[in-house]
N, C-alpha and C positions, 0 to 999 in steps of 0.2 A: 609054824605059820606058813600061809600060802606064799608062793613066789610073788615078786613085785608085779609081774605082768598079769597074774591072776587077779590081784587086788585092783589093779588099774582097770582090768576088763569089767570087774564087778561094778566099779564106779561109773564106767561109761554106760553099762547096761542100765544102771539106776537112773542116770541122766536121761537116757532115751525114754524111760518110763515116767519121767517127770519127777524123779526123787533124787535128791543130791545128798549123799551121806559120807563125804570125805572124812569128817571128824572121826567116824567109827574106825576107819582104817589108819588114819594119820598117826595115831598114838603107837601103833605096833609095826607099821610098815617100815622096813629097813631099806632105804634107798642107797645105802652105801655098798651093798653087795647083793649078788644073787648066787645061787648054787648051780655050777655047771654040771654036765652029765657025770663027771667024776667026783662030784660033791666037793670040789676044791673051790674055796672062796676066791673070787676075783675082785680086787679093789680097783674101782674106776675113779681115781683121784684127779680132779681137774687141775690140781696144783703141780702135778708132775709134767715133765716135758715130753714123755714118750709119745703122746698123741700127735705131736708136731712132726714126727718122723714120717708120717703117712702123706705129707704134702708132696713128696717127691714122686709118688706113684700116680699113674693115670687113673681116670675114673673107672675104666673097665678092669684094670688090675686090682683096684680096691674092691670092686664088686666080686671078683673071683676069689679074693681072700675071704670075703664074708661067706661064700659058699662052703668054705672049709671049716670056719670057726667064727662064731659070733664075737664081735668086738665093738664095744661102745665107742672107742676112739675113732675107728674107721667109719662107723655110722655117723658120727658127728662131722667128720670130714666130708663125707658124701652128702650129708644134708646141706652143708654150706655150699657145696659145688652146685647142687641142683637149685639152690636158692638164688645164687648169683650168676649161674650159667657159665661157670668156669670149667672148661674141658668137657662140657656137655651142654645140652639145650636146657634152658630154665624150665623147671617143672615143680610147681608148688606142691602138688600132691606127693611126689616122690620125696621132696625135701621134708615135708611134714612126717612122712612115714619113717624116714631114717632118723630124724631127731626124736620121734616118739619111741622108736625101738631103743635108741641110745639112752633116752631119759629113764625108761623103766628099768634099765640096768643100773641106774644110780649115778649117771654122769651129770654133774651139776650144770655144766655149760649147756648141755642139751635140754635139761629141765627148764632152765631159764629161757632158752630160745623157744621151747614149746609153749611156755607161758605167754610169751609175746605173740606167738601165732594164734593162740586161743583169744588173746586180747583183741587182735585186729581182724581175725578171721582169715588168716593166710593159710591156704591149703586145707581149711576146715571151716566149719561154721563158727562165728564168734561165740565165745562162751566165757563170760567174765568169772564165773565161779571156778571153772577149770583153770583159767589163767592164774588166778590168785593161788589156787592149790599148788600148781607147779612152781610158782614163785616161792611158796613156803618150803617146798622140798629142797630147792636149790639154796634157799636162805639158811636151812638147817646145816648145810655144809659150808656156811660162811662165804658164799659167793657174793662179793660186794655188789655186783649189778643186780642180783636178785633181792638183796637186802634193800637197795635203793628203790627198786620197783615196788616192793611190798610196803616200804615206808611211804611212798607216794600214794598208794591206795589208802592207807590209814589216815594220811594227812588230808586227802581230798574227801574221803568218805562217801564216794559215789556208789561203790560196789560192796563195801564193807562198812560196819559201823565206824563213824569217825572217831579216831583216838589219836590226838596229837602227841600225847606222851609216848604211846607205843611207837608212833612214827619217829619221834626223836630218838628213842632207844635203838631202833633199827638203823637210822642214819649214823648214830654214834658207833655202832658195831662196824658199819661199812667204813667210816672215817678212821677207826682204829686199825683197819686193814689197809689204810693208805689210799682209799678211794677219794679222788679229788672232787668228783661230783657230789658226794655225800657232804664233804666239807663246805662246798659252795651252798648246798641246800641248808645246812645247819646255820651257816652265817646269816642267810636270809631270814630263817626262822627266829634266831635270837635277836637280830636287829629289829624284826617286826614286833617281837614280844617287848623288848626294852623294859622289862619289869624292874630291873635293878642294874647296878653297875656290873655285876657278874655276867648278866646276859650280854651286855655290850662287849665286855672283855672277851668272852668266849667267842662271840661273833667275829670280832676282829682277828682273834688268834686263828680261827678256822679259815678265814678269808685270806690271811697272810700266808698260811701254810699252803693253801691251794694255789695262790698266785705265785709264790716263790717256787712252786713245783712246775710252773709253766702253764697252768690252766688259764687260757685266754679270757674266758668269761669271768673268772675270779679276778684277774688283773683289771678288767673293766669295772667290776663292782667295787674293787678297792679304790680305783680312781674316783668313783662316785662318792665313796665314803669320805675321802680326803677333800673332795670338792665341797661337800655339804658340811664337813666338820662333825660327822655323826660318830661319836665314840672315840674320835681322835681330834687333835687340833686342826682347824681348817687350814689346808695347805694346797693352794692351786698348783704350785710347781710339782709337788709330790703327785697330785692328781694327774698332771700331764705325763709324768714319768710312767705311770701305770697305764694310762690310755695308750701311750706309745707302744708299750709291751703287748697290750691287748690287740692293737692294730697289726703289729708284726705277726701275731698269732692268727690273724685273719678274722677276728671278731668284728662283724660288720658295724655294729652300733658304735664301736670304739672309734671308727673313722669319723663319725659325726661328732662325737664328744670331743675328740681331739681337734678337729677342724674348727669347731665352734669357739674353742679357746683362742686359737690363732686369729679367727675372724673378729673377735671382740677384744682381744688383747688381755685376756684374763690369765694371770700367772706367767705371761710371756709377752714379749714385744708384739704389738699388733702387726700381723702380716696377712693381709687378705689374699694375696697371691698364693701363699703357702696353704691357706685354708682351702682355696679352690683346688689346689693340686691334691690335697688329702680327700676332699669330697669326691674328686674324680676317681681316685683309687676305689673308694667305696661304691661309686656309681658303676664303674666298669666291672666290679665284682657282682653286680646285679642287685645291690641292696637298694630298695625303693626309697627309703628315707634319705639316703645320700643323694640319690638321683633327683629327688624333689628339692633338696637343699641346693644342689648344683644348679638346678633350673632357676631358683630364686636369685642366685649370684649372677647368672646371665641376664635375668630380667632387670635387676636393679643396678647392674654394673659394679658388683662387689668383687674386687680382685681381678676382674676381667672387663673388657669393653662390653657395653650393652649389646646383646645379640638375642633378640626376641625369638627368632626362628629356632636357635639352639635351645633357648629356655623352654619353648613349647615341646621340642623333641624330648627333653629329659622329663618334663611333666608327663608326657604321654607314656614314656617308658615306665615310669613309676606307677602311673595310673592303670596301665595294663596289668600290673601285678596286684591291683586292688587297694592301693593306698588312697584313702579318701581325700586328704589335703591336696595330693597331686592331681587327682581327678577334678577337684574343684578349680585348681589353678589352670588346668588345661581348658576347662569350660570358660574361665574368665578370659583366657587368651582369645578364644573364638568369639566371645561376647564383645570384647574391645577391639578385635581385629589386630591383635599383637602377635607378630610372627606368622600371620596367616590372614587370609581375607576374612572379614567379619561374617560370621555365620551363626545366627541365633539357634538354628536347629541343632548344630553340632554342640553349641554351648549347652543347650538343654540336655542333649544326650549324655554329656559328661557329668552334668549336675545330677541326672538321674542315677548314674553309676555311683556318684559320691554319696547319695542318700542311702544307697544299699549298704554303705559302710557307716551310715548314721552320722555323716559329717555335718556338723551344725550349720556351717555357713551355706552349704548347698541347699538346705531347706529354705533359708531366707531368700536366696536368689530365685529358686523355683517358685516360691510364693509370689514374688514380684512378677515373674513370668505369667503365672496363672491369673494374677490380679489384672494384668494389662494385656493379656492375649499375645504373648511373645513366644517365639520359638516353635510354633506349630502345635502346641498342646491345647489351644483354645482358651477361652476365659472360663475359669472355674473358681467362683467365689468361695465355695465350701472348702476346696482343697487349698486355696491360698490362705484362708484363715487357719486351717489345720497346720500348714507348714510354718506359718509365722509363729504360731503358738509352740510348736515343737522346737523350733530354733531358739525361741525365747526361753523355754524351759531348760534347754541345754546350756544356757548361760550366755548366749550371744547378745551383747549389749545393744547392737543395732536393731535386732528383732525385738528386744524388750522395749526399746524406745518407740518403735512403730506400734507395737501392741498397746502400749500406754496411750499413745495419741489416738489410736483407733477406738479404744474404750472411752476416751475423753470426748470424742466427737461422734461416736456411734456410727461408724462406717464399716463397709466390707463385712457385714454380718455380725459385727461386734455390737452388742447392746450398749447404749450409753450408760456408763457406770463410773462415776467419779472416784469411788473408793478403789476399784480395780485399776483405774488409770493411774492414780497416785502410787499404788503398789508397784506397778510395772515401771513407772518412771523412776521410782526410788531404786529399784533393782538395777536399772540401766545406769543411773547416776553413780551408784555404789561400784559399778563395774567400770566407771570412768568415761561414760559417754558424755561429751561436753554439752550437746544440745539438751540431753535429758536433765543435766544439772540446771540449765537455763529454764526449761519448762517447769521443773519441779520448784525452782526458786520463785517463779511467777505465781504458781499455785499457793505456795506457802506465804508469799507476800500479800496476796489478795485475800486468802482465807475463805474462798468460795467452795472449793472442792474438798478442802481439808481444814484442819485447825490452823489458824494463823501462827506463824513462827518467824518473826522478823529477823532474829539473829541468825537462824539457819538459812533463811532466804538470802541474806546478804553474803553469808559465807559461800553459798553455792554460786551466787552471781560472781563473786570474786574469783572462785576456782575456774569457772567457765571463761571469765574475762582473761585470766592468765593463759588460757588455751586459745585466745583470740576468737572467741565467739562474738560476732558483732552485735547480736541481739542483747547479750549480757552487758557488753560495754555501753550500749545505748541505754539500757535499763538503769544501770548505775548512774549514768549521766543525768537521766531524768529524775532519779530519786534525789540526787544531791542538788540539782537545780531547783527543785520544788521543796526541798527539805522534808520529804516524806519519811517519817519515822527516824530521820537522822538530822543532824544539824545542817542547815543550808550551807552549801559551799559551791559557788558558781565557778570558781577557778578549777576545782576538782571536776565539776560537771563538764566544763569545756574540754578538759583533758580526755575524759571518757568519750565525749562526742567525737573529738578529733580522731581518736584511735579507731572508733567504729566507722567513721567516715572513710578513713584510709583503707578500710577493708571492704569498701563498696556499699555500705549500708545507707540507703537513700534518706531515711528519716533523720539519721545522725548528720548527714550532709546538710540538710535543711536547718536543723537546730544550731549547728556550729556556724553555718553561714549567717543565720539571724544574729547570733551573739557577736560575731565579728562586725557585721554591718551596723549594728545598733550600739556596740560598745557595752552590751549588757553583761556586767560582771567581769569583763576582760577589756583589754585595750582595743579601741575602735580601729578597724582596718577594712576600708571599703574594697580594696583589691581582693583580700581573702573572702570577704562576705559575698561579693559578686561571684567569685569562682565557685564557692561551695553551693550557693543557691542555684546557679546554672547547672552545676553537676547533679544536684538533687532532681531538677526538672528533667534532665536527660535520662536519669535513672528511674523515671516514673513517679516521682514524688510531687504530685500536683499542688500540694499545699505550699510548696516553696514559691509558687507564682504569686501568692498573696503578698508575701514579704517583698518580692521583687517589685510588684506593682506599687506597694506602699512606699518603698524608698524612691521609686521613680517619680511618684507624685510629689513627695517631699523635696526632691532635689531636681525638679523639672528644669530649672535654669542653672543647676549647679554641677558640682563635680561628679555626682552619681551618674548623670546622663552621659557625660563624657566617657566615664568608665564603661557604661553599658554598651555604647555604640563604638567604642574604640577597637 
């Protein structure tokens, strides 16, 4: 058969002509050896240690050696030097040439490196077919890195036909050779499959093996497994143990996972100061998620004194790395004037960056800006509507509530549509928006925009009332006062009116004031009646003046006048 370099040349020529036929040569091409001039077989075994002896020579010395005799080990060493610029100037073309020459001699490490070069186009044009082909040659020699690379190709299926079973087989081969990355990938695959107990068992076994070998990412993932109780009994203390090991290995997300446990006191005594110190380690390592979390600590005074300027600093550090939530938080600081002078243009600038990351809250804030001509972008009704809808579709309950109301009232380019309004209010309510619960309850109670459902309406009113929504408290008071669809209960009505009044809701102030002044359903109390009626008037509830005038006339010569003018 032809020497390896001849076959590779034929493949390269066929590629240049638009024909790729590696399979024709793949079955016969022997990458384990070539014939030198003396017809003596040279074995280029990547498992041997001889190739490491060339590290002690200078680049020029190694190149002189190559002039005398070809050597795949030396070429591999020179390729690495020209790639990293060690002992010479970085030169992608030279690095590629040396690795290519070494690869065709059958040296598996060079074959794998050459595959990665074709994959990304380093020193050559990107060529996914050639990348996979070289991975296959190295994989035939059981190079774990190549087995993993090839497994990844079959698992993703972007450049070859997707074949998860083949991917698993390749990962299994690499794992059997002790490759920790393969074990980590297998654990994720089996956890995702979860077809049976055996899948979970194998996933945990691979994860533990990789973690106990010191793989930081495996340690973090094992922490997640124990935190979630997936395949093992839920154990927050055990989760913390593995998060600590992962953090010690420098796994950035582990800093956040570990700090969050100390911040919330999960599996450990709550220690917000320690949480901040752990976030700080992650932030100083440049991890944007930790930087954003640290910014929130400074903003809210969690474990540290409130320092809005420092909070903004960390938000901007994370935002400059493209983290959407941090970009949004930086924008919010400029919008509210927190840690900096209020600047709506800067706020808008950060929100625009955040929507590049498709961060849902940024769409909502920008929609409000375009609706109300804030931040220098002008008023743009079309864009405002579009952004409200995007934010709502992404699950942001505040946007869902706004969209529901805009459909209900037919504003900002939203056609009036009761069915769509109810749909969006329901989605917002399901996501926990208190006012959405109130508005949906009103619709269900009245039965105008949708089918009447008194039981569900009362349930939603109660849920919103528990979250101190004054409108819902008032509505419940009104329902029980009048006995609408429920048994009349003026004592309960007074309780709801008072709660709502204490939250500053003027109609509730008026109603409670009336009940106190007249003794309607509760004990008469002119002091409280006068206080709440006057409070209602001060808060813009003109109807309270009628009650005040009524009792003034009834008590012109009595106690009410004294109270009113005292």
